[in-house]
C-alpha positions as CSV (number, residue, x, y, z in Angstrom):
1,M,-3.1,-10.1,-67.0
2,H,-2.4,-11.9,-63.8
3,S,-4.5,-15.0,-63.1
4,I,-7.3,-15.1,-60.4
5,R,-5.2,-17.5,-58.4
6,F,-2.3,-15.1,-58.4
7,K,-4.4,-12.1,-57.4
8,I,-6.2,-14.0,-54.6
9,T,-2.9,-15.3,-53.3
10,A,-1.1,-11.9,-53.5
11,M,-4.0,-10.0,-51.9
12,T,-4.4,-12.4,-49.1
13,I,-0.7,-12.5,-48.3
14,A,-0.6,-8.7,-48.5
15,A,-3.6,-8.4,-46.2
16,I,-2.2,-10.8,-43.7
17,L,1.2,-9.1,-43.7
18,T,-0.4,-5.7,-43.3
19,S,-2.7,-6.8,-40.6
20,L,0.1,-8.6,-38.8
21,L,2.4,-5.5,-39.0
22,A,-0.4,-3.2,-37.8
23,F,-1.2,-5.7,-35.0
24,I,2.5,-5.8,-33.9
25,I,2.9,-2.0,-34.0
26,I,-0.4,-1.2,-32.2
27,G,0.0,-4.2,-29.9
28,F,3.5,-3.1,-28.8
29,F,2.4,0.5,-28.3
30,T,-0.8,-0.6,-26.3
31,L,1.0,-3.3,-24.5
32,G,3.8,-1.0,-23.4
33,K,1.3,1.5,-21.9
34,E,-0.7,-1.3,-20.3
35,S,2.4,-2.9,-19.0
36,D,3.5,0.3,-17.4
37,R,0.1,0.7,-15.8
38,S,0.0,-2.9,-14.7
39,S,3.5,-2.6,-13.2
40,V,2.5,0.4,-11.2
41,E,-0.5,-1.4,-9.9
42,K,1.5,-4.5,-8.9
43,M,4.2,-2.4,-7.2
44,N,1.5,-0.3,-5.4
45,L,-0.1,-3.5,-4.2
46,L,3.2,-4.7,-2.8
47,S,3.8,-1.4,-1.0
48,Q,0.2,-1.4,0.4
49,N,0.6,-5.0,1.7
50,A,3.8,-4.0,3.3
51,E,2.2,-0.9,4.8
52,K,-0.6,-3.0,6.4
53,T,2.0,-5.3,8.0
54,A,4.1,-2.4,9.3
55,D,1.1,-0.3,10.4
56,A,-0.5,-3.1,12.2
57,R,2.0,-2.7,15.1
58,L,2.0,1.1,14.9
59,N,-1.8,1.3,14.9
60,S,-2.1,-1.1,17.9
61,L,0.4,1.1,19.8
62,K,-1.4,4.3,18.9
63,T,-4.8,2.8,19.8
64,A,-3.5,1.8,23.2
65,V,-2.0,5.2,23.9
66,D,-5.1,7.1,22.7
67,M,-7.3,5.0,25.0
68,T,-5.1,5.6,28.0
69,A,-4.9,9.3,27.2
70,H,-8.7,9.4,27.1
71,I,-8.8,7.8,30.5
72,A,-6.2,10.2,31.8
73,G,-8.3,13.2,30.5
74,H,-11.4,11.7,32.0
75,S,-9.7,11.4,35.3
76,L,-8.8,15.1,35.2
77,D,-12.3,16.1,34.4
78,A,-13.4,15.5,37.9
79,V,-11.2,18.2,39.3
80,N,-10.5,21.9,38.7
81,L,-6.8,22.5,39.1
82,K,-7.4,26.1,40.0
83,D,-8.5,24.9,43.4
84,Y,-4.9,23.8,43.8
85,G,-3.4,27.1,42.7
86,L,-2.7,26.0,39.2
87,S,-3.6,27.9,36.0
88,A,-2.4,28.3,32.5
89,E,-0.8,31.6,33.5
90,C,0.9,30.2,36.6
91,V,2.1,26.7,37.4
92,T,5.1,27.3,39.7
93,A,5.2,25.8,43.2
94,T,5.6,29.3,44.8
95,S,2.1,30.2,43.7
96,R,0.5,27.6,45.9
97,T,0.0,27.2,49.6
98,P,1.3,24.2,51.5
99,E,-2.3,22.9,51.9
100,Q,-2.8,23.2,48.1
101,M,0.5,21.4,47.5
102,K,-0.6,18.6,49.8
103,Q,-4.0,18.2,48.2
104,L,-2.4,18.3,44.7
105,D,0.1,15.6,45.7
106,A,-2.8,13.3,46.9
107,F,-4.8,13.9,43.7
108,M,-1.8,13.4,41.3
109,Q,-0.9,10.2,43.1
110,K,-4.4,8.9,42.6
111,H,-4.5,10.2,39.0
112,C,-1.2,8.4,38.1
113,Q,-2.5,5.2,39.6
114,E,-5.5,5.3,37.4
115,V,-3.5,6.0,34.3
116,Q,-0.9,3.2,35.2
117,Q,-3.8,0.8,35.7
118,A,-5.2,1.7,32.2
119,F,-1.7,1.3,30.7
120,S,-1.3,-2.1,32.4
121,N,-4.6,-3.3,31.0
122,T,-3.6,-2.6,27.4
123,A,0.2,-3.0,27.3
124,D,0.2,-6.8,27.7
125,F,-2.2,-7.1,24.8
126,T,-0.4,-4.7,22.5
127,S,2.1,-6.4,20.2
128,G,5.6,-5.2,20.2
129,I,5.4,-2.8,23.1
130,V,8.6,-2.6,25.2
131,S,7.8,0.3,27.5
132,Y,5.0,2.7,28.7
133,Y,5.3,5.8,30.8
134,Y,3.6,8.9,32.1
135,Y,5.9,11.8,33.0
136,I,4.4,14.6,35.1
137,N,5.3,18.2,34.2
138,P,8.1,19.0,36.7
139,E,6.9,22.7,36.9
140,I,3.8,21.6,38.8
141,G,6.2,20.9,41.7
142,S,4.3,17.9,43.0
143,S,6.1,15.0,44.7
144,E,4.4,12.7,42.1
145,H,6.6,12.6,39.0
146,G,4.9,9.7,37.1
147,F,6.0,6.2,36.2
148,F,8.0,4.3,33.6
149,Y,7.5,0.5,32.9
150,S,9.8,-1.5,30.6
151,K,10.2,-5.1,29.7
152,I,13.6,-5.0,27.9
153,G,15.3,-8.2,28.9
154,K,12.2,-9.2,31.0
155,S,9.2,-11.4,30.4
156,S,6.8,-8.8,31.7
157,F,6.7,-5.1,32.4
158,V,8.7,-3.9,35.4
159,K,8.7,-0.5,37.0
160,N,11.8,1.5,36.3
161,H,12.6,4.7,38.3
162,S,15.1,6.0,35.7
163,L,12.6,8.1,33.9
164,I,11.5,10.1,36.9
165,A,15.0,10.4,38.4
166,V,16.2,12.7,35.6
167,H,14.4,15.7,34.2
168,P,14.2,15.9,30.3
169,D,16.9,18.2,28.9
170,P,15.7,20.5,26.1
171,G,19.2,20.5,24.7
172,D,19.4,16.7,24.5
173,K,17.2,16.2,21.4
174,E,18.2,12.5,21.2
175,N,17.0,11.5,24.6
176,S,14.3,14.1,25.4
177,A,12.4,14.4,22.1
178,W,9.8,12.0,23.4
179,Y,8.8,14.8,25.9
180,F,9.5,18.1,24.2
181,E,8.2,17.1,20.7
182,P,4.5,16.6,21.8
183,V,4.7,19.6,24.2
184,S,6.0,21.9,21.5
185,Q,3.4,20.7,19.0
186,G,0.6,20.7,21.6
187,R,-0.8,17.4,20.3
188,A,-0.1,13.7,20.0
189,C,2.7,12.7,17.7
190,W,5.2,10.0,16.7
191,V,8.8,10.4,17.7
192,G,11.7,8.4,16.2
193,P,13.4,6.4,15.4
194,Y,16.0,7.5,18.0
195,K,18.4,5.7,20.3
196,A,16.5,5.6,23.6
197,H,18.8,6.1,26.5
198,L,16.5,4.3,29.0
199,L,16.2,1.3,26.6
200,G,19.9,0.6,26.2
201,K,20.2,3.0,23.3
202,L,18.2,0.7,21.1
203,P,16.6,2.3,18.1
204,T,13.1,3.2,19.3
205,V,9.8,4.6,17.9
206,S,7.5,6.3,20.3
207,Y,3.9,7.5,20.3
208,V,3.4,10.2,22.9
209,V,0.4,12.4,23.9
210,P,0.5,15.6,26.0
211,I,-2.1,15.7,28.7
212,Y,-3.7,19.1,29.5
213,N,-6.3,20.4,32.0
214,Y,-7.7,23.9,31.5
215,G,-4.6,24.9,29.5
216,V,-2.2,23.5,32.1
217,L,0.3,20.8,30.9
218,I,-0.1,17.9,33.3
219,G,2.4,15.6,31.6
220,V,3.2,13.4,28.7
221,L,2.3,9.7,28.3
222,G,3.3,7.3,25.7
223,M,4.5,3.9,24.6
224,D,7.7,2.6,22.9
225,T,8.3,-0.1,20.3
226,L,11.7,-1.1,19.0
227,F,12.4,0.1,15.5
228,Y,13.4,-3.5,14.7
229,S,9.8,-4.6,15.2
230,I,8.8,-2.4,12.3
231,T,11.8,-3.1,10.0
232,S,11.9,-6.9,10.5
233,P,8.7,-7.7,8.4
234,I,9.9,-5.1,5.9
235,Q,13.3,-6.7,5.6
236,A,11.7,-10.1,5.2
237,M,9.5,-8.8,2.4
238,R,9.9,-10.4,-1.0
239,V,9.7,-8.1,-4.0
240,Y,10.1,-10.2,-7.2
241,N,13.5,-11.9,-7.1
242,T,16.0,-9.3,-5.9
243,G,13.7,-6.4,-5.0
244,F,13.3,-5.1,-1.5
245,A,11.7,-2.5,0.7
246,F,13.2,0.4,2.7
247,L,12.1,3.4,4.8
248,L,12.5,7.1,4.5
249,N,11.9,9.8,7.1
250,D,9.7,12.9,6.5
251,K,12.8,14.7,5.1
252,G,13.5,12.1,2.5
253,R,16.5,10.6,4.2
254,I,17.0,6.8,4.4
255,I,16.4,5.4,7.9
256,F,16.3,1.8,7.0
257,H,17.8,0.1,3.9
258,P,19.0,-3.5,3.5
259,T,22.3,-2.4,1.7
260,I,22.7,1.4,2.3
261,S,23.6,2.9,5.6
262,A,21.0,5.2,7.3
263,G,21.2,8.9,6.8
264,K,21.9,9.0,3.1
265,T,19.8,11.2,0.9
266,L,18.0,10.0,-2.2
267,E,20.2,12.1,-4.5
268,E,23.2,10.1,-3.2
269,V,21.5,6.9,-4.2
270,S,20.5,8.0,-7.7
271,S,20.4,11.3,-9.6
272,D,16.9,10.4,-10.9
273,L,15.5,10.6,-7.3
274,N,14.7,13.7,-5.2
275,P,12.7,14.3,-2.0
276,E,9.9,16.2,-3.9
277,I,8.8,12.8,-5.4
278,F,7.8,11.7,-1.9
279,Q,5.9,14.7,-0.7
280,T,2.5,13.0,-1.4
281,P,1.0,10.2,0.7
282,N,1.7,7.7,-2.1
283,N,2.8,7.7,-5.7
284,G,-0.8,7.0,-6.9
285,N,-0.7,6.1,-10.6
286,K,2.6,7.8,-11.2
287,L,5.4,5.7,-12.8
288,I,8.7,6.2,-11.0
289,R,11.9,4.7,-12.5
290,Y,15.5,5.4,-11.7
291,T,18.9,4.0,-12.4
292,V,21.4,2.7,-9.8
293,E,24.8,1.4,-10.9
294,G,23.6,0.9,-14.5
295,E,20.5,-1.0,-13.5
296,Q,17.0,0.4,-14.1
297,R,14.6,0.0,-11.2
298,Q,11.0,0.9,-10.5
299,L,9.5,1.9,-7.1
300,S,6.2,2.6,-5.4
301,F,5.8,4.1,-2.0
302,T,3.2,4.7,0.7
303,T,3.1,6.5,4.0
304,L,3.0,4.7,7.4
305,S,0.9,5.9,10.4
306,N,4.0,7.5,11.9
307,G,4.8,9.5,8.8
308,M,7.6,7.3,7.5
309,K,7.7,6.5,3.8
310,L,7.7,2.8,3.0
311,V,9.3,2.3,-0.4
312,V,9.3,-1.0,-2.5
313,T,11.7,-1.3,-5.4
314,A,12.6,-3.9,-8.0
315,P,14.6,-4.1,-11.2
316,T,12.4,-3.5,-14.3
317,E,14.0,-6.6,-15.9
318,E,12.3,-8.7,-13.2
319,I,9.0,-6.8,-13.4
320,F,8.7,-7.4,-17.1
321,A,10.3,-10.8,-17.3
322,S,7.0,-12.6,-17.9
323,L,5.8,-10.0,-20.4
324,R,9.0,-10.4,-22.5
325,Q,8.6,-14.1,-22.5
326,S,4.9,-13.8,-23.6
327,T,5.9,-11.3,-26.3
328,R,8.5,-13.7,-27.7
329,F,5.9,-16.5,-27.7
330,I,3.4,-14.3,-29.5
331,L,5.9,-13.3,-32.2
332,L,6.9,-16.9,-32.9
333,A,3.2,-17.9,-33.0
334,A,2.5,-15.1,-35.4
335,I,5.2,-16.2,-37.8
336,A,4.0,-19.8,-37.7
337,I,0.4,-18.7,-38.3
338,L,1.6,-16.5,-41.2
339,A,3.4,-19.4,-42.9
340,A,0.3,-21.6,-42.4
341,F,-1.9,-19.0,-44.0
342,I,0.3,-18.6,-47.0
343,V,0.3,-22.3,-47.7
344,A,-3.4,-22.6,-47.2
345,T,-4.1,-19.6,-49.4
346,L,-2.2,-21.2,-52.3
347,F,-4.4,-24.3,-52.1
348,I,-7.6,-22.5,-51.6
349,A,-6.9,-20.1,-54.5
350,G,-6.3,-23.0,-56.8
351,A,-9.5,-24.7,-55.8
352,L,-11.6,-21.6,-56.3
353,T,-10.2,-20.5,-59.6
354,K,-12.2,-22.8,-61.9
355,P,-15.8,-22.3,-60.6
356,L,-15.1,-18.6,-60.0
357,L,-14.2,-18.1,-63.7
358,Q,-17.5,-19.7,-64.6
359,L,-19.3,-17.5,-62.2
360,A,-17.5,-14.4,-63.5
361,N,-18.9,-15.0,-67.1
362,A,-22.5,-15.1,-65.8
363,S,-22.0,-12.0,-63.5
364,Q,-20.7,-10.0,-66.5
365,K,-24.0,-10.6,-68.3
366,L,-25.9,-9.6,-65.1
367,S,-23.9,-6.4,-64.9
368,A,-24.7,-5.6,-68.5
369,G,-28.5,-5.8,-67.6
370,N,-29.1,-9.3,-69.0
371,F,-31.4,-10.7,-66.3
372,D,-31.9,-13.9,-68.2
373,A,-28.3,-14.9,-67.8
374,E,-27.9,-18.6,-66.9
375,L,-26.6,-19.4,-63.5
376,D,-26.6,-23.2,-63.5
377,Y,-23.7,-24.1,-61.2
378,E,-25.2,-26.3,-58.4
379,G,-22.1,-27.1,-56.3
380,D,-22.4,-27.5,-52.6
381,D,-19.4,-25.4,-51.8
382,E,-19.2,-21.6,-51.2
383,V,-19.2,-20.8,-54.9
384,G,-22.5,-22.8,-55.2
385,I,-23.9,-20.6,-52.4
386,V,-22.8,-17.5,-54.2
387,T,-24.3,-18.7,-57.4
388,R,-27.7,-19.4,-55.8
389,S,-27.5,-16.0,-54.2
390,F,-26.8,-14.4,-57.6
391,R,-29.8,-16.3,-59.0
392,Q,-32.1,-15.0,-56.2
393,M,-30.6,-11.5,-56.7
394,R,-31.4,-11.7,-60.4
395,D,-35.0,-12.7,-59.7
396,H,-35.4,-10.1,-56.9
397,L,-34.0,-7.4,-59.1
398,K,-36.4,-8.2,-61.8
399,L,-39.2,-7.9,-59.3
400,Y,-37.9,-4.7,-57.7
401,I,-37.3,-2.9,-61.0
402,S,-40.8,-3.8,-62.2
403,D,-42.4,-2.8,-58.9
404,L,-40.5,0.4,-58.3
405,N,-41.8,1.9,-61.5
406,S,-45.3,2.0,-60.1
407,R,-45.2,2.6,-56.3
408,A,-43.2,3.8,-53.4
409,Y,-42.7,1.7,-50.4
410,S,-43.1,4.0,-47.5
411,D,-46.4,5.1,-45.9
412,A,-46.6,8.9,-45.8
413,L,-48.7,9.1,-42.6
414,T,-46.9,6.7,-40.3
415,G,-43.5,6.5,-41.9
416,I,-43.6,2.6,-41.9
417,K,-43.6,0.3,-44.9
418,N,-46.7,0.5,-47.1
419,K,-48.8,-2.1,-48.9
420,G,-46.4,-2.1,-51.9
421,A,-43.5,-3.0,-49.6
422,F,-45.7,-5.7,-48.0
423,D,-46.4,-7.3,-51.4
424,I,-42.6,-7.4,-52.1
425,Y,-41.9,-9.1,-48.7
426,V,-44.7,-11.6,-49.4
427,G,-43.2,-12.3,-52.8
428,R,-39.8,-13.0,-51.2
429,L,-41.3,-15.3,-48.7
430,N,-43.2,-17.1,-51.4
431,N,-40.0,-17.6,-53.4
432,S,-38.3,-18.8,-50.3
433,I,-41.1,-21.3,-49.6
434,H,-40.9,-22.7,-53.1
435,L,-37.0,-22.8,-53.2
436,N,-36.8,-24.5,-49.8
437,A,-39.9,-26.7,-50.0
438,E,-37.9,-29.9,-49.4
439,N,-36.4,-28.5,-46.2
440,G,-39.8,-27.3,-44.8
441,G,-39.5,-23.7,-45.9
442,P,-38.9,-20.6,-43.8
443,E,-40.2,-20.1,-40.3
444,F,-42.5,-17.1,-40.1
445,A,-45.8,-15.8,-38.7
446,V,-48.1,-12.9,-39.8
447,V,-49.8,-10.6,-37.3
448,M,-52.8,-8.5,-38.5
449,F,-53.9,-5.4,-36.7
450,D,-57.1,-3.3,-37.1
451,C,-57.7,0.0,-35.2
452,N,-61.1,0.1,-33.6
453,W,-63.3,3.3,-33.6
454,L,-61.3,5.1,-36.3
455,K,-64.4,6.2,-38.1
456,Q,-66.0,7.5,-34.9
457,I,-62.8,9.5,-34.0
458,N,-62.7,11.0,-37.5
459,D,-66.4,12.0,-37.3
460,A,-66.2,13.4,-33.8
461,Y,-62.8,15.0,-33.7
462,G,-61.7,15.4,-37.3
463,H,-59.3,13.5,-39.5
464,E,-56.2,15.1,-37.9
465,R,-57.1,13.3,-34.6
466,G,-57.8,10.2,-36.6
467,D,-54.3,10.4,-38.2
468,A,-52.8,10.9,-34.7
469,Y,-54.8,7.8,-33.6
470,L,-53.2,5.8,-36.4
471,R,-49.7,7.0,-35.7
472,T,-50.1,6.1,-32.0
473,A,-51.1,2.6,-33.0
474,S,-48.3,2.3,-35.4
475,R,-45.8,3.4,-32.8
476,A,-47.0,0.9,-30.3
477,I,-46.8,-1.9,-32.9
478,C,-43.2,-1.0,-33.9
479,Q,-42.0,-0.6,-30.3
480,T,-43.2,-4.1,-29.5
481,F,-42.2,-6.0,-32.6
482,T,-38.7,-4.3,-32.8
483,H,-37.1,-7.0,-35.0
484,S,-39.9,-7.4,-37.5
485,P,-41.0,-5.3,-40.5
486,V,-44.3,-3.5,-39.8
487,F,-46.6,-2.4,-42.7
488,R,-49.7,-0.2,-43.0
489,L,-51.9,-2.1,-45.5
490,G,-54.3,0.8,-45.8
491,G,-56.9,2.7,-43.8
492,D,-56.8,1.3,-40.2
493,E,-55.1,-2.0,-41.0
494,F,-51.5,-3.0,-40.2
495,A,-49.4,-6.1,-40.5
496,A,-46.1,-7.5,-39.0
497,L,-44.1,-10.4,-40.5
498,L,-42.4,-12.2,-37.7
499,Q,-39.1,-14.1,-38.3
500,G,-36.1,-15.1,-36.2
501,T,-36.2,-13.9,-32.6
502,D,-39.6,-12.3,-32.8
503,Y,-41.0,-15.5,-34.4
504,K,-39.7,-17.6,-31.5
505,H,-41.1,-15.3,-28.9
506,R,-44.3,-14.5,-30.7
507,D,-46.6,-15.4,-27.8
508,E,-44.7,-13.2,-25.4
509,L,-44.7,-10.3,-27.9
510,M,-48.5,-10.6,-28.3
511,H,-48.9,-10.3,-24.5
512,A,-46.3,-7.5,-24.5
513,F,-48.4,-5.6,-27.1
514,D,-51.5,-5.8,-24.9
515,K,-49.5,-4.6,-21.9
516,K,-48.1,-1.7,-24.0
517,A,-51.6,-0.7,-25.0
518,E,-52.7,-0.8,-21.4
519,E,-49.7,1.4,-20.4
520,V,-50.5,3.9,-23.1
521,D,-54.2,4.0,-22.3
522,A,-53.5,4.5,-18.6
523,A,-51.3,7.5,-19.3
524,V,-53.7,9.5,-21.6
525,S,-57.3,10.6,-21.5
526,N,-58.1,11.6,-25.1
527,P,-59.5,8.8,-27.3
528,W,-57.2,9.5,-30.2
529,E,-54.2,9.1,-27.9
530,K,-55.1,5.6,-26.9
531,V,-54.2,2.2,-28.5
532,D,-57.4,0.2,-29.1
533,V,-56.4,-2.4,-31.7
534,A,-57.7,-5.8,-32.6
535,K,-55.1,-8.3,-33.6
536,G,-54.7,-11.8,-35.0
537,I,-51.7,-14.1,-35.6
538,A,-51.1,-17.1,-37.9
539,V,-48.1,-19.3,-38.3
540,F,-46.8,-20.7,-41.5
541,Q,-47.4,-24.5,-41.7
542,P,-45.1,-26.3,-44.1
543,G,-47.0,-28.8,-46.2
544,A,-50.4,-27.2,-45.3
545,D,-49.7,-23.7,-46.6
546,D,-48.6,-23.2,-50.2
547,G,-47.8,-19.5,-49.7
548,V,-48.1,-16.4,-47.5
549,E,-51.6,-15.8,-48.6
550,Q,-53.1,-18.6,-46.6
551,V,-51.2,-17.5,-43.5
552,L,-52.4,-14.0,-44.0
553,R,-56.0,-15.2,-44.4
554,R,-55.9,-17.1,-41.1
555,A,-54.4,-14.1,-39.3
556,D,-57.1,-11.8,-40.8
557,E,-59.9,-14.2,-39.6
558,Q,-58.5,-14.3,-36.1
559,M,-58.1,-10.5,-36.1
560,Y,-61.8,-10.0,-37.0
561,R,-62.8,-12.5,-34.3
562,D,-60.8,-10.4,-31.8
563,K,-62.3,-7.2,-33.1
564,K,-65.8,-8.5,-32.7
565,K,-65.1,-9.7,-29.2
566,L,-63.6,-6.3,-28.3
567,K,-66.6,-4.3,-29.7
568,L,-69.0,-6.5,-27.8
569,S,-67.1,-6.0,-24.5
570,E,-66.1,-2.4,-24.8
571,V,-68.1,0.8,-24.7
572,P,-67.2,3.3,-27.5
573,P,-64.7,5.7,-25.9
574,L,-66.3,8.8,-27.3
575,P,-69.2,10.9,-25.9
576,A,-70.6,11.4,-29.3
577,F,-71.0,7.7,-30.0
578,S,-74.5,6.3,-29.9
């Protein structure tokens, strides 16, 4: 047979090893999932921050154009172009008289001046704007063709006649998309990036709005910003150590990348990527990883105001660098803790062996039913505590076995503890008082309750209503003193033994019971549904009280004083009372 020391040591080490192994397996599985989720959140945050930076300029440009388009539309509201021979069905110059042409020229000149003034008021305060323009539909046939202002190479916006000198060519998609794209869509839209001919073929992004009046296309107005103003903050963005951001167009082709030339498809970058991944506004909680030249990377993306996809990417090695370092530290710490536990277990097991053997002999006698077994170990260590607990258990078992032969401990009417259970609790408290007399004994209080008018309810409405009256009172007591045992001592008397939290808050609980009774009484009308209870409380006083009985007697006396006061101040709640 192995010694106790060997068994304790072996079991403790086995438990530690099993727990450690389970912790490592579960920890790595959970940590892996949590790390993936966390990495997606971090990358999403980086892409969202980059989106805000890039969109700040795009949104300011869009706001400025939308405001000007609103002013242009308002300017047109004051006139009906049908008066000038214009309609959605016919906009050619041959359909108008010379007088109508003259009047239209005068109106369009005034109209363009108003729009240009609106543009001028906003362009200087819109960051990154390099040009603004309003091109009048050439089919109207007016001498007013619009305006074009640019500040490329200038400190302020200067009028340029290049725009109105050349009609947009439908076949020249590169230089005329700014006009034909919004016209074909019939709504405001973003165009670009494209190499703007009038801006020195610099890569440009435009926001343009078609202006209509009664179905007639009046013209297209818009603003331009250089593509560089969008890419420069993106290029400067730091994503971990070697990560970066890049842009895709709505067809999934690269339009800006720090190392890859524009125009390449995602499949050409990595076989793990395809345009379908980027069909949604952002990746949400989706984890996207791919491999480029043997290096695994992770990306997140979001959509800019102009429809471009902004993508941030970084090597997974950098994303999880801190996690791997933490994991190594945890493993080393776990090994060190395991070694310390093994050494400590050997010493503790040796110290416990001798007194445990003594305790084992006595416990064998108890298990055989010998309740007179001697338990005389009085050490101040844990074994001494266990020995005293065994001693108390022995005494309690003797009391329980004796008492259970003659009574049950539950009240059949209310379901709470009965008088027999109360006597056992009192016995326990008395034992505790005697065993801990030197330390002042336990802290406790007794609350006595007595239901008023029970006899009158029984006489007037029957014992079933009286029983319901008792159950209502019992429920109110239990709902108030939730951490204390509650007893029905017989008839209309109840008691609660307050210890721990309820003892410390006894005054608040007594007030809470009164409030509970008031709430119940306010919600019902029948006498047997009400809570009309007299109560009294007494606190155990070390030195003055030898046992629970004295506390119980004081609580009972206070309860009867309360009962007398209530009966003097209350009118019996039953019509049959006299």
